[in-house]
Residue frames as qw, qx, qy, qz and C-alpha x, y, z in Angstrom:
[[0.465, 0.678, 0.477, 0.310, 11.22, -12.71, 31.14],
 [0.057, -0.995, -0.010, 0.082, 12.13, -9.23, 32.32],
 [0.520, -0.591, 0.470, 0.401, 15.80, -10.23, 32.38],
 [0.607, 0.247, 0.615, 0.439, 15.61, -11.51, 28.80],
 [0.255, 0.891, 0.327, 0.185, 14.00, -8.29, 27.58],
 [0.274, -0.923, 0.181, 0.198, 16.59, -6.21, 29.44],
 [0.633, -0.298, 0.556, 0.449, 19.43, -8.31, 28.00],
 [0.523, 0.487, 0.554, 0.427, 18.14, -7.91, 24.42],
 [0.058, 0.984, 0.167, 0.014, 17.70, -4.18, 24.97],
 [0.345, -0.824, 0.354, 0.276, 21.29, -3.68, 26.05],
 [0.539, -0.249, 0.689, 0.415, 22.97, -6.25, 23.80],
 [0.461, 0.432, 0.701, 0.332, 20.69, -6.21, 20.76],
 [0.171, 0.928, 0.297, 0.148, 19.85, -2.50, 20.64],
 [0.225, -0.938, 0.236, 0.118, 22.47, -0.50, 22.50],
 [0.673, -0.330, 0.560, 0.353, 25.07, -3.08, 21.49],
 [0.572, 0.445, 0.535, 0.434, 24.23, -2.36, 17.85],
 [0.027, -0.867, -0.147, 0.476, 24.80, 1.39, 18.21],
 [0.237, -0.411, 0.537, 0.698, 27.39, 1.45, 15.42],
 [0.179, 0.297, 0.825, 0.446, 24.99, -0.09, 12.90],
 [0.016, 0.813, 0.565, -0.138, 22.17, 2.18, 14.10],
 [0.164, -0.732, 0.109, 0.652, 24.47, 5.19, 13.74],
 [0.220, -0.146, 0.690, 0.674, 25.38, 4.15, 10.19],
 [0.116, 0.528, 0.790, 0.289, 21.77, 3.65, 9.13],
 [0.062, -0.843, -0.326, 0.423, 20.97, 7.07, 10.62],
 [0.159, -0.543, 0.390, 0.726, 23.65, 8.60, 8.38],
 [0.189, 0.169, 0.830, 0.497, 22.21, 6.66, 5.43],
 [0.061, 0.759, 0.645, -0.065, 18.75, 8.12, 6.14],
 [0.121, -0.792, -0.017, 0.599, 20.29, 11.60, 6.35],
 [0.182, -0.297, 0.622, 0.702, 22.04, 11.16, 3.00],
 [0.150, 0.431, 0.839, 0.296, 18.82, 9.83, 1.46],
 [0.001, -0.834, -0.442, 0.329, 17.01, 12.92, 2.72],
 [0.132, -0.644, 0.282, 0.698, 19.62, 15.15, 1.07],
 [0.183, 0.021, 0.803, 0.566, 19.24, 13.23, -2.19],
 [0.110, 0.662, 0.741, 0.000, 15.46, 13.70, -1.98],
 [0.033, -0.843, -0.150, 0.516, 15.90, 17.45, -1.59],
 [0.194, -0.384, 0.567, 0.702, 18.24, 17.48, -4.60],
 [0.140, 0.325, 0.846, 0.399, 15.57, 15.82, -6.74],
 [0.020, 0.802, 0.540, -0.255, 12.97, 18.25, -5.39],
 [0.122, -0.694, 0.160, 0.691, 15.19, 21.11, -6.47],
 [0.171, -0.106, 0.740, 0.641, 15.50, 19.66, -9.99],
 [0.025, 0.548, 0.799, 0.246, 11.70, 19.58, -10.21],
 [0.012, -0.420, -0.052, -0.906, 11.40, 23.12, -8.86],
 [0.619, -0.601, -0.358, -0.357, 9.53, 22.11, -5.70],
 [0.609, -0.091, -0.508, 0.602, 12.34, 22.47, -3.13],
 [0.016, -0.341, 0.898, -0.279, 12.47, 22.51, -0.21],
 [0.534, -0.246, -0.779, -0.219, 10.61, 19.30, 0.51],
 [0.593, -0.556, 0.192, -0.550, 8.42, 19.16, 3.58],
 [0.346, -0.379, 0.831, -0.217, 9.18, 16.42, 6.12],
 [0.751, 0.208, 0.561, -0.280, 6.37, 14.22, 4.81],
 [0.683, 0.690, -0.144, -0.191, 7.28, 14.77, 1.17],
 [0.133, 0.675, -0.724, 0.058, 10.89, 13.89, 1.90],
 [0.490, -0.209, 0.805, -0.263, 9.93, 10.79, 3.86],
 [0.803, 0.411, 0.320, -0.291, 7.53, 9.61, 1.14],
 [0.540, 0.733, -0.398, -0.117, 10.30, 10.03, -1.44],
 [0.087, -0.541, 0.824, -0.146, 12.79, 8.05, 0.64],
 [0.503, 0.029, 0.824, -0.259, 10.22, 5.26, 1.10],
 [0.540, 0.449, -0.185, -0.687, 9.02, 5.55, -2.49],
 [0.668, 0.022, 0.740, 0.075, 10.17, 2.23, -3.91],
 [0.101, 0.262, -0.603, -0.747, 9.04, 1.67, -7.48],
 [0.796, 0.224, 0.025, -0.562, 6.18, 0.54, -9.65],
 [0.834, -0.093, 0.539, 0.068, 6.43, -3.19, -10.50],
 [0.092, -0.467, 0.645, 0.598, 8.94, -3.79, -13.28],
 [0.291, 0.249, 0.901, 0.202, 6.56, -6.36, -14.81],
 [0.241, 0.802, 0.499, -0.224, 3.95, -3.60, -15.26],
 [0.017, 0.809, -0.220, -0.545, 6.31, -0.95, -16.60],
 [0.250, -0.222, 0.805, 0.491, 7.62, -3.41, -19.21],
 [0.301, 0.507, 0.802, 0.095, 4.06, -4.03, -20.43],
 [0.149, 0.908, 0.317, -0.232, 3.23, -0.33, -20.69],
 [0.637, 0.529, 0.064, 0.558, 6.59, 0.66, -22.12],
 [0.246, -0.951, 0.057, -0.177, 7.23, 3.09, -19.25],
 [0.385, 0.594, -0.583, 0.400, 10.72, 3.67, -17.91],
 [0.833, -0.453, -0.314, 0.055, 11.69, 1.47, -14.98],
 [0.068, 0.757, -0.441, 0.478, 13.76, 3.07, -12.23],
 [0.702, -0.117, -0.645, 0.277, 15.52, 0.71, -9.84],
 [0.421, -0.851, -0.083, -0.304, 14.71, 1.92, -6.28],
 [0.594, 0.336, -0.518, 0.516, 18.30, 2.16, -5.07],
 [0.165, -0.462, 0.413, -0.767, 17.53, 4.25, -1.97],
 [0.811, -0.262, 0.068, -0.518, 14.72, 1.98, -0.82],
 [0.929, 0.111, -0.347, 0.062, 16.75, -1.19, -1.46],
 [0.378, 0.434, -0.552, 0.604, 19.79, 0.09, 0.48],
 [0.411, -0.412, 0.376, -0.721, 17.62, 0.80, 3.52],
 [0.924, -0.119, -0.033, -0.363, 15.93, -2.62, 3.41],
 [0.828, 0.259, -0.434, 0.242, 19.19, -4.50, 2.93],
 [0.166, 0.464, -0.545, 0.678, 20.88, -2.63, 5.76],
 [0.643, -0.351, 0.264, -0.627, 17.96, -3.36, 8.10],
 [0.972, 0.030, -0.194, -0.125, 18.20, -7.05, 7.18],
 [0.577, 0.418, -0.527, 0.463, 21.93, -6.91, 7.93],
 [0.205, -0.454, 0.496, -0.711, 21.27, -5.52, 11.44],
 [0.846, -0.189, 0.094, -0.489, 18.55, -8.11, 12.11],
 [0.936, 0.186, -0.301, 0.001, 20.72, -11.01, 10.98],
 [0.398, 0.569, -0.558, 0.455, 23.78, -10.18, 13.02],
 [0.276, -0.494, 0.518, -0.641, 22.57, -10.52, 16.60],
 [0.852, -0.234, 0.069, -0.462, 20.19, -13.47, 17.34],
 [0.947, 0.119, -0.281, 0.105, 22.45, -16.40, 16.45],
 [0.371, 0.491, -0.494, 0.614, 25.47, -14.71, 18.02],
 [0.445, -0.478, 0.346, -0.674, 23.50, -14.21, 21.23],
 [0.955, -0.137, -0.054, -0.258, 22.43, -17.86, 21.28],
 [0.844, 0.259, -0.343, 0.321, 26.05, -18.95, 20.92],
 [0.269, 0.390, -0.464, 0.749, 27.23, -16.69, 23.76],
 [0.132, -0.084, 0.598, -0.786, 25.34, -15.25, 26.73],
 [0.622, -0.053, -0.190, -0.758, 21.88, -16.05, 25.40],
 [0.700, -0.040, -0.707, -0.099, 22.17, -19.75, 26.03],
 [0.240, -0.004, -0.710, 0.662, 22.90, -19.05, 29.71],
 [0.388, 0.002, 0.186, -0.903, 19.67, -17.03, 29.95],
 [0.712, 0.004, -0.480, -0.513, 17.76, -19.84, 28.29],
 [0.580, -0.035, -0.780, 0.231, 19.10, -22.43, 30.72],
 [0.066, 0.003, -0.562, 0.824, 18.54, -20.15, 33.71],
 [0.501, 0.047, 0.082, -0.861, 14.91, -19.33, 32.79],
 [0.335, 0.058, 0.940, -0.038, 14.27, -22.96, 31.72],
 [0.508, 0.655, 0.478, -0.290, 12.11, -21.69, 28.89],
 [0.408, 0.031, 0.545, 0.732, 13.07, -21.62, 25.24],
 [0.111, 0.742, 0.597, 0.284, 9.73, -20.00, 24.44],
 [0.243, -0.913, -0.152, 0.290, 10.48, -16.99, 26.66],
 [0.452, -0.416, 0.395, 0.683, 13.90, -16.62, 25.05],
 [0.302, 0.340, 0.668, 0.589, 12.29, -16.69, 21.61],
 [0.037, -0.877, -0.476, -0.060, 9.58, -14.19, 22.62],
 [0.373, -0.741, 0.068, 0.554, 12.38, -11.92, 23.79],
 [0.361, -0.118, 0.560, 0.736, 13.84, -12.03, 20.27],
 [0.138, 0.647, 0.666, 0.344, 10.40, -11.32, 18.77],
 [0.191, -0.924, -0.257, 0.207, 10.07, -8.23, 20.96],
 [0.448, -0.506, 0.301, 0.673, 13.64, -7.26, 20.06],
 [0.341, 0.281, 0.633, 0.636, 12.78, -7.33, 16.34],
 [0.016, -0.839, -0.510, -0.189, 9.78, -5.07, 16.91],
 [0.367, -0.839, -0.041, 0.400, 11.82, -2.69, 19.07],
 [0.489, -0.267, 0.435, 0.708, 14.70, -2.58, 16.58],
 [0.254, 0.505, 0.609, 0.556, 12.44, -1.84, 13.61],
 [0.163, -0.913, -0.373, 0.002, 10.73, 0.88, 15.65],
 [0.453, -0.695, 0.134, 0.543, 14.08, 2.42, 16.60],
 [0.457, 0.036, 0.539, 0.707, 15.32, 2.33, 12.98],
 [0.112, 0.698, 0.549, 0.446, 12.21, 4.13, 11.73],
 [0.318, -0.900, -0.218, 0.206, 12.41, 6.62, 14.58],
 [0.489, -0.478, 0.293, 0.668, 16.04, 7.41, 13.77],
 [0.356, 0.308, 0.602, 0.645, 15.13, 7.68, 10.10],
 [0.042, -0.860, -0.470, -0.196, 12.32, 10.13, 10.87],
 [0.416, -0.807, -0.023, 0.419, 14.66, 12.19, 13.04],
 [0.479, -0.206, 0.443, 0.729, 17.26, 12.39, 10.27],
 [0.199, 0.545, 0.596, 0.556, 14.67, 13.42, 7.69],
 [0.225, -0.907, -0.349, 0.069, 13.37, 16.00, 10.17],
 [0.469, -0.596, 0.168, 0.630, 16.90, 17.42, 10.50],
 [0.366, 0.142, 0.564, 0.727, 17.21, 17.66, 6.71],
 [0.004, 0.757, 0.569, 0.321, 13.82, 19.37, 6.54],
 [0.361, -0.854, -0.190, 0.323, 14.74, 21.81, 9.30],
 [0.461, -0.415, 0.317, 0.718, 18.04, 22.75, 7.65],
 [0.252, 0.255, 0.625, 0.693, 16.40, 23.20, 4.25],
 [0.191, 0.126, 0.155, -0.961, 13.54, 25.30, 5.63],
 [0.353, -0.216, -0.762, -0.499, 10.75, 22.92, 4.67],
 [0.598, -0.365, 0.121, -0.703, 7.44, 22.57, 6.49],
 [0.394, -0.263, 0.828, -0.301, 6.38, 19.58, 8.55],
 [0.491, 0.215, 0.836, -0.119, 3.34, 17.64, 7.35],
 [0.484, 0.647, -0.001, -0.589, 2.35, 19.62, 4.26],
 [0.518, 0.041, 0.751, 0.408, 2.16, 17.57, 1.06],
 [0.258, 0.571, -0.082, -0.775, 1.71, 19.77, -2.01],
 [0.799, 0.483, 0.328, -0.145, 0.00, 18.81, -5.29],
 [0.428, 0.839, -0.323, -0.085, 2.95, 20.28, -7.21],
 [0.268, -0.571, 0.776, -0.019, 5.24, 17.67, -5.61],
 [0.888, 0.166, 0.341, -0.260, 3.31, 14.88, -7.37],
 [0.673, 0.664, -0.321, -0.064, 5.82, 14.81, -10.24],
 [0.192, 0.579, -0.747, 0.264, 8.84, 13.90, -8.15],
 [0.475, -0.193, 0.728, -0.455, 6.80, 11.73, -5.76],
 [0.209, 0.031, -0.870, -0.445, 5.16, 9.95, -8.71],
 [0.278, -0.532, -0.796, -0.082, 1.73, 10.41, -7.18],
 [0.173, -0.571, 0.010, -0.802, -0.50, 13.09, -5.66],
 [0.445, -0.235, -0.770, 0.392, -0.38, 12.53, -1.91],
 [0.101, -0.098, 0.210, -0.968, -2.13, 15.82, -1.15],
 [0.593, -0.267, -0.446, -0.615, -5.47, 13.97, -1.41],
 [0.664, -0.254, -0.679, 0.184, -4.77, 12.06, 1.81],
 [0.428, -0.837, 0.030, -0.341, -5.50, 13.27, 5.33],
 [0.169, -0.705, 0.637, -0.263, -3.12, 12.82, 8.25],
 [0.790, -0.166, 0.557, -0.196, -4.21, 9.24, 8.92],
 [0.864, 0.498, 0.077, -0.008, -3.77, 8.30, 5.29],
 [0.351, 0.793, -0.448, 0.219, -0.26, 9.75, 5.22],
 [0.451, -0.548, 0.649, -0.274, 0.58, 7.93, 8.46],
 [0.911, 0.103, 0.380, -0.125, -0.57, 4.65, 6.90],
 [0.745, 0.650, -0.086, 0.126, 1.47, 5.24, 3.74],
 [0.244, 0.796, -0.443, 0.333, 4.58, 6.62, 5.40],
 [0.155, -0.519, 0.716, -0.440, 4.86, 4.72, 8.65],
 [0.749, -0.130, 0.477, -0.441, 2.26, 2.10, 9.60],
 [0.928, 0.350, 0.009, -0.126, 2.40, -0.06, 6.47],
 [0.508, 0.650, -0.523, 0.218, 6.20, 0.23, 6.06],
 [0.249, -0.518, 0.694, -0.434, 6.85, -0.62, 9.70],
 [0.845, -0.023, 0.399, -0.355, 4.48, -3.60, 9.66],
 [0.859, 0.479, -0.177, -0.025, 6.04, -4.89, 6.44],
 [0.259, 0.660, -0.627, 0.322, 9.55, -4.50, 7.94],
 [0.514, -0.363, 0.645, -0.434, 8.51, -6.36, 11.10],
 [0.922, 0.177, 0.194, -0.283, 6.85, -9.13, 9.08],
 [0.764, 0.543, -0.330, 0.111, 9.85, -9.72, 6.80],
 [0.023, 0.626, -0.661, 0.413, 12.23, -9.44, 9.78],
 [0.724, -0.233, 0.506, -0.407, 10.22, -12.10, 11.60],
 [0.936, 0.340, -0.035, -0.078, 10.51, -14.39, 8.58],
 [0.455, 0.661, -0.514, 0.303, 14.26, -13.72, 8.60],
 [0.344, -0.527, 0.622, -0.466, 14.48, -14.40, 12.35],
 [0.903, -0.026, 0.309, -0.298, 12.61, -17.69, 11.97],
 [0.857, 0.478, -0.182, 0.060, 14.82, -18.81, 9.08],
 [0.091, 0.730, -0.600, 0.315, 17.96, -17.98, 11.06],
 [0.461, -0.345, 0.734, -0.360, 17.09, -20.69, 13.60],
 [0.892, 0.248, 0.269, -0.267, 15.32, -23.01, 11.14],
 [0.835, 0.481, -0.052, 0.264, 18.25, -22.99, 8.67],
 [0.610, -0.287, -0.067, 0.735, 21.05, -20.46, 9.17],
 [0.015, 0.773, 0.125, -0.621, 21.62, -16.75, 8.73],
 [0.110, -0.270, 0.625, 0.724, 22.96, -17.19, 5.17],
 [0.042, 0.402, 0.865, 0.298, 19.72, -18.84, 4.06],
 [0.041, -0.767, -0.511, 0.386, 17.76, -16.12, 5.87],
 [0.074, -0.591, 0.226, 0.771, 19.70, -13.37, 4.05],
 [0.098, -0.007, 0.792, 0.603, 19.12, -15.14, 0.73],
 [0.025, 0.596, 0.800, 0.058, 15.35, -15.34, 1.26],
 [0.060, -0.788, -0.260, 0.554, 15.13, -11.69, 2.32],
 [0.091, -0.445, 0.452, 0.768, 17.15, -10.59, -0.71],
 [0.087, 0.238, 0.869, 0.425, 14.91, -12.73, -2.93],
 [0.006, 0.743, 0.632, -0.222, 11.83, -11.03, -1.44],
 [0.080, -0.688, 0.056, 0.719, 13.40, -7.63, -2.17],
 [0.075, -0.211, 0.677, 0.701, 14.12, -8.47, -5.82],
 [0.021, 0.400, 0.877, 0.264, 10.74, -10.10, -6.47],
 [0.025, -0.756, -0.496, 0.426, 8.93, -7.22, -4.77],
 [0.051, -0.547, 0.268, 0.792, 10.69, -4.83, -7.15],
 [0.042, 0.103, -0.773, -0.625, 9.68, -6.81, -10.23],
 [0.280, -0.383, -0.818, -0.325, 6.21, -8.02, -9.27],
 [0.338, -0.269, 0.240, -0.869, 3.12, -6.93, -7.36],
 [0.695, -0.264, -0.607, -0.280, 0.92, -9.02, -5.07],
 [0.632, -0.693, 0.088, -0.335, 0.10, -9.66, -1.39],
 [0.954, -0.158, -0.070, 0.243, 2.77, -12.34, -1.14],
 [0.566, 0.377, -0.143, 0.719, 5.50, -9.78, -1.85],
 [0.440, -0.710, -0.440, 0.331, 5.51, -8.27, 1.62],
 [0.427, -0.251, 0.030, 0.868, 7.98, -5.52, 0.82],
 [0.095, 0.444, 0.462, 0.762, 5.60, -3.72, -1.54],
 [0.356, -0.797, -0.487, -0.024, 3.56, -2.62, 1.48],
 [0.492, -0.629, -0.053, 0.600, 6.55, -0.49, 2.46],
 [0.334, 0.113, 0.402, 0.845, 6.71, 1.30, -0.89],
 [0.179, 0.507, 0.335, -0.774, 4.79, 4.57, -0.85],
 [0.258, 0.276, -0.516, -0.769, 4.37, 4.48, -4.64],
 [0.370, -0.152, -0.869, -0.291, 2.25, 1.33, -4.20],
 [0.180, -0.366, -0.789, 0.459, 0.74, 1.70, -0.74],
 [0.197, 0.209, 0.079, -0.955, -0.97, 4.96, -1.71],
 [0.491, -0.046, -0.614, -0.617, -3.28, 2.86, -3.91],
 [0.410, -0.248, -0.860, 0.173, -4.02, 0.51, -0.99],
 [0.066, -0.340, -0.494, 0.797, -4.99, 3.46, 1.22],
 [0.272, 0.142, -0.237, -0.922, -6.96, 5.16, -1.54],
 [0.586, -0.088, -0.603, -0.534, -9.17, 2.13, -2.30],
 [0.684, -0.453, 0.251, -0.513, -9.37, 0.88, 1.30],
 [0.926, 0.103, -0.363, -0.003, -7.55, -2.40, 0.65],
 [0.171, 0.580, -0.615, 0.505, -4.94, -1.42, 3.26],
 [0.700, -0.376, 0.348, -0.498, -7.13, -3.12, 5.88],
 [0.993, 0.106, -0.022, -0.052, -6.58, -6.52, 4.26],
 [0.576, 0.579, -0.424, 0.392, -2.91, -5.72, 3.89],
 [0.219, -0.591, 0.529, -0.568, -2.56, -4.91, 7.58],
 [0.885, -0.201, 0.243, -0.342, -4.44, -8.07, 8.57],
 [0.917, 0.330, -0.198, 0.109, -2.17, -10.14, 6.31],
 [0.333, 0.619, -0.509, 0.497, 0.99, -8.62, 7.80],
 [0.500, -0.487, 0.468, -0.542, -0.25, -9.17, 11.35],
 [0.979, -0.003, 0.064, -0.195, -1.04, -12.81, 10.49],
 [0.739, 0.472, -0.376, 0.299, 2.51, -13.29, 9.16],
 [0.003, -0.609, 0.539, -0.582, 3.95, -11.80, 12.36],
 [0.726, -0.330, 0.364, -0.481, 1.77, -13.97, 14.61],
 [0.980, 0.165, -0.074, -0.081, 2.34, -17.19, 12.64],
 [0.607, 0.516, -0.457, 0.396, 6.13, -16.76, 12.54],
 [0.246, -0.578, 0.509, -0.589, 6.14, -15.89, 16.25],
 [0.869, -0.195, 0.280, -0.357, 4.26, -19.08, 17.13],
 [0.916, 0.342, -0.198, 0.071, 6.28, -21.20, 14.69],
 [0.282, 0.673, -0.534, 0.427, 9.49, -19.94, 16.25],
 [0.591, -0.477, 0.479, -0.441, 8.49, -21.38, 19.63],
 [0.976, 0.059, 0.177, -0.110, 8.24, -24.85, 18.09],
 [0.692, 0.603, -0.301, 0.257, 11.48, -24.44, 16.17],
 [0.031, -0.688, 0.556, -0.465, 13.37, -23.43, 19.31],
 [0.786, -0.326, 0.396, -0.345, 11.94, -26.38, 21.28],
 [0.970, 0.210, 0.115, 0.043, 13.29, -28.80, 18.66],
 [0.453, 0.785, -0.348, 0.241, 16.65, -27.10, 18.16],
 [0.855, -0.213, -0.252, 0.401, 19.78, -28.61, 19.67],
 [0.056, -0.975, 0.086, -0.195, 20.91, -25.47, 21.51],
 [0.679, -0.626, 0.338, 0.182, 23.79, -27.26, 23.25],
 [0.785, 0.214, 0.350, 0.464, 25.40, -27.87, 19.88],
 [0.242, 0.938, 0.101, 0.228, 25.71, -24.09, 19.44],
 [0.276, -0.892, 0.352, -0.061, 28.60, -23.72, 21.86]]
């Protein structure tokens, strides 16, 4: 098992350094865009947390804005980040199975261990992406002269919500815990579909989840947990607990289901 984890670390993480570098640049550019909007609202420079919340803002459900007559803004920044993460997730697992990964599977004589290695890889990759994103936003904040964790009431206009009412734990839930769990959950669904169907079908389902999460609201649309404009309500009314439980259940169920899928898959037809 240790060899599988080490292999995925070097091949699946360090081997993806180009994609991780690109998404770091994307986060940096998103941080600059956030500061530009803050300047237009007269609240620049953004603090680190304000900038991060803006980047992870997402949007209110289009179905609701159409009913109220409010203007709907497509969350371009949020969508680019989610699509790029899905691209990184989808590129490695099947390629690994068709190359060196199958040798590890035969050597360890356990498809389950190989699959668990990929589950851990997904969690590690999502963690690394969010860490790189936080570092890039921190660099933007440092260069602009913003503070660290301060969230000001006057920033509510550009953030589309008053996040100054939340303490540190609440901000951590909104900015990091819920988004990371939602990214892991949807990435696990993508990983399962890669081996259940193929990576094209997995991409299609992920993209469908993104679009439906933009237009609608509900627990089934996993991505909305990663939108700060929506998750602030979950933290405010305490429903975030049910959200976290639901995301953890999705992660566990897909992890277990993957073991059965791998046991039934004809791995020797991959090469």
